[in-house]
C-alpha positions as CSV (number, residue, x, y, z in Angstrom):
1,M,62.2,-13.0,34.9
2,K,62.2,-12.8,31.1
3,I,59.8,-10.3,29.5
4,I,58.9,-9.0,26.0
5,F,58.4,-5.2,25.8
6,I,55.2,-4.2,24.0
7,K,56.0,-0.5,24.3
8,D,59.1,1.6,24.5
9,V,60.2,2.1,28.1
10,K,62.8,4.9,28.3
11,G,66.2,3.6,29.6
12,Q,65.0,0.0,29.8
13,G,64.0,-1.4,26.3
14,K,62.3,-0.7,23.1
15,K,59.2,-2.4,21.7
16,D,59.7,-6.1,20.8
17,D,62.9,-6.3,22.9
18,I,63.3,-9.5,25.0
19,K,65.1,-8.8,28.2
20,E,65.9,-10.4,31.6
21,V,64.7,-8.2,34.5
22,K,64.3,-8.5,38.2
23,E,61.0,-10.1,39.4
24,G,59.4,-7.0,41.0
25,F,60.3,-4.7,38.0
26,G,59.0,-7.3,35.6
27,E,55.7,-7.5,37.4
28,Y,55.4,-3.7,37.4
29,L,56.0,-3.6,33.6
30,I,53.4,-6.3,33.1
31,K,50.8,-4.5,35.3
32,S,51.4,-1.2,33.6
33,R,51.0,-2.9,30.2
34,N,54.4,-2.1,29.0
35,A,55.5,-5.7,28.7
36,V,54.3,-9.3,28.7
37,L,55.8,-12.4,30.3
38,Y,58.1,-14.3,27.9
39,T,56.6,-17.7,27.0
40,N,56.7,-19.8,23.8
41,K,53.2,-18.5,23.0
42,S,54.1,-14.8,23.5
43,L,57.2,-15.3,21.4
44,E,55.1,-16.9,18.6
45,I,52.7,-13.9,18.8
46,L,55.6,-11.5,18.6
47,N,57.0,-13.1,15.6
48,K,53.6,-13.1,13.8
49,Q,53.2,-9.3,14.6
50,K,56.7,-8.6,13.3
51,E,55.9,-10.4,10.1
52,V,52.6,-8.6,9.6
53,R,54.3,-5.2,10.2
54,K,57.1,-6.1,7.8
55,E,54.5,-7.0,5.1
56,E,52.7,-3.7,5.6
57,A,55.9,-1.7,5.4
58,D,56.9,-3.5,2.2
59,K,53.5,-2.8,0.7
60,I,53.7,0.9,1.6
61,K,57.2,1.1,0.1
62,E,56.0,-0.7,-3.1
63,E,53.2,1.9,-3.4
64,A,55.7,4.7,-3.0
65,L,57.9,3.2,-5.7
66,E,55.0,3.1,-8.1
67,L,54.1,6.7,-7.3
68,K,57.8,7.7,-7.9
69,N,57.7,6.2,-11.4
70,K,54.5,8.1,-12.2
71,L,55.8,11.4,-10.8
72,E,59.2,11.3,-12.5
73,K,57.4,11.2,-15.9
74,L,55.4,14.3,-14.9
75,S,56.4,17.9,-15.6
76,L,54.6,20.8,-13.9
77,K,54.4,24.2,-15.5
78,F,53.7,27.4,-13.7
79,K,52.8,30.7,-15.4
80,V,54.3,33.5,-13.3
81,K,54.5,37.2,-13.6
82,T,58.0,38.4,-14.3
83,G,60.0,41.6,-14.2
84,R,63.3,42.4,-15.9
85,D,65.9,39.7,-16.5
86,G,63.3,36.9,-16.1
87,K,63.0,37.5,-12.3
88,V,59.7,36.2,-10.9
89,F,57.7,38.3,-8.5
90,G,57.8,36.1,-5.4
91,N,58.6,32.4,-5.4
92,V,56.8,29.2,-6.4
93,S,56.3,27.5,-3.0
94,S,55.8,23.9,-2.0
95,K,52.1,24.7,-1.3
96,Q,51.6,25.8,-5.0
97,I,53.4,22.6,-6.2
98,C,51.2,20.6,-3.9
99,E,48.0,22.2,-5.3
100,E,49.2,21.7,-8.8
101,L,49.8,18.0,-8.1
102,K,46.4,17.8,-6.5
103,S,44.8,19.2,-9.7
104,V,46.6,16.5,-11.7
105,G,45.3,13.8,-9.4
106,Y,48.1,13.2,-6.8
107,E,47.6,13.7,-3.1
108,I,51.0,14.7,-1.7
109,D,51.5,16.6,1.6
110,K,53.4,19.9,1.1
111,K,55.8,19.0,3.9
112,K,57.1,16.1,1.7
113,I,58.1,18.5,-1.1
114,A,61.7,19.6,-0.5
115,I,62.8,22.8,-2.4
116,D,66.5,23.3,-2.0
117,Y,66.7,26.7,-3.6
118,P,64.1,29.4,-4.3
119,L,62.1,29.0,-7.5
120,N,62.2,32.7,-8.6
121,M,63.7,32.6,-12.1
122,I,62.2,31.6,-15.4
123,G,63.4,28.1,-16.4
124,K,63.4,24.4,-15.5
125,F,64.0,23.1,-12.0
126,I,64.2,19.8,-10.2
127,V,62.3,19.5,-6.9
128,K,62.7,16.5,-4.5
129,V,59.5,14.7,-3.2
130,I,60.0,12.5,-0.2
131,L,57.5,9.6,-0.7
132,H,58.9,7.2,1.9
133,K,61.9,7.2,4.2
134,E,63.7,5.1,1.6
135,V,62.0,6.5,-1.6
136,T,62.5,10.0,-3.0
137,C,61.7,11.2,-6.5
138,E,62.7,14.1,-8.6
139,L,59.8,16.2,-10.0
140,K,60.4,18.5,-12.9
141,V,59.0,22.1,-12.5
142,E,59.1,24.7,-15.2
143,L,58.4,28.4,-14.7
144,I,57.2,30.3,-17.8
145,S,56.2,33.9,-18.1
């Protein structure tokens, strides 16, 4: 019996896989709504769904690229209290960067802001922002006293 998986089934197949299985197991997968019987019609539906998902993914990636272009032109400035040698009291966190971006008009989750090193000195820094699994941008951050 040939089936098309509509959900991931651990150890058997992933969503959209087409696989040959034994009759009884195939019926079980179909009844539990983890798969559908392979027919020309179901294959046609699968191909249409894949095409729609690809178009949506391309659209999301395109939006991320547009946002990347806007963010790379941006430079955020933070006024911080400092001690001797330009050392900042505390650090500038991803939450603060997120709030500053929000005040400028960009909604970005703080978890998508990757700070590789502590921002605790006066100066200019580059912070990575992960906009999409294939799109990251470099945001300029400047700390001034």
